[in-house]
C-alpha positions in Angstrom: -51.4 13.0 4.5 -48.2 13.9 5.8 -44.7 14.8 3.0 -41.1 14.3 3.4 -39.2 15.9 4.8 -36.8 15.6 2.7 -38.4 17.5 -0.7 -40.2 19.2 1.7 -36.9 21.0 2.3 -36.3 20.3 -1.9 -39.2 22.6 -2.1 -38.6 25.6 0.5 -35.1 26.0 -1.9 -37.3 26.7 -5.2 -39.6 28.7 -3.3 -36.8 30.6 -1.5 -34.5 31.1 -4.8 -37.9 31.9 -6.8 -38.6 34.1 -3.9 -34.7 35.8 -4.0 -36.1 36.6 -7.9 -39.7 38.1 -7.2 -38.3 40.5 -4.6 -36.3 42.3 -7.5 -38.7 42.4 -9.5 -41.1 43.6 -7.2 -38.2 45.9 -6.5 -37.4 46.9 -9.6 -41.2 48.7 -10.4 -41.6 50.2 -6.8 -38.1 52.0 -8.4 -40.0 52.6 -11.9 -43.5 53.3 -10.0 -41.2 56.4 -7.6 -40.1 57.8 -9.8 -42.3 61.2 -11.2 -40.9 61.1 -14.7 -41.9 58.1 -15.5 -44.6 57.6 -18.3 -47.5 56.6 -17.9 -47.1 54.1 -20.4 -44.2 52.1 -18.5 -46.1 53.5 -14.4 -49.7 50.8 -15.8 -46.4 47.9 -17.0 -44.5 48.2 -13.7 -47.8 48.3 -11.5 -48.6 45.1 -12.7 -44.5 43.7 -12.5 -45.0 45.1 -8.5 -49.2 43.1 -8.2 -47.4 39.7 -10.1 -44.7 39.5 -8.6 -46.7 39.7 -4.6 -49.9 37.9 -5.5 -47.1 35.4 -7.2 -45.4 35.4 -3.6 -48.5 35.0 -1.5 -49.4 31.5 -3.8 -46.3 29.7 -3.3 -45.9 31.3 0.9 -49.6 29.7 1.1 -49.0 26.3 -1.3 -46.1 25.9 1.4 -48.4 26.8 4.2 -46.4 29.6 5.7 -48.7 32.1 8.0 -49.6 35.3 6.4 -47.6 38.8 7.4 
C-alpha cells in the first residue's frame, strides 16, 4: 500500500524533530558517561538514557524504511 507523499513528508518532519531531541539526549548522556567523576547512580541513569535514545532513533528510522547505518 502506497502512502501519500505529502503525508510521508509530514511524518519525516516529525521524525526529524524527534531525531534532534533524541540526539541531544544521547549527547548529554555520553558527556555524563565520559566523566570519570560521575557517581554510579548517575552513570547508570545516563547509560539507560543513551540506550533509550539510540533505540528510539533506530525504531523511528526503521518505521520510515530508512537504511541501517
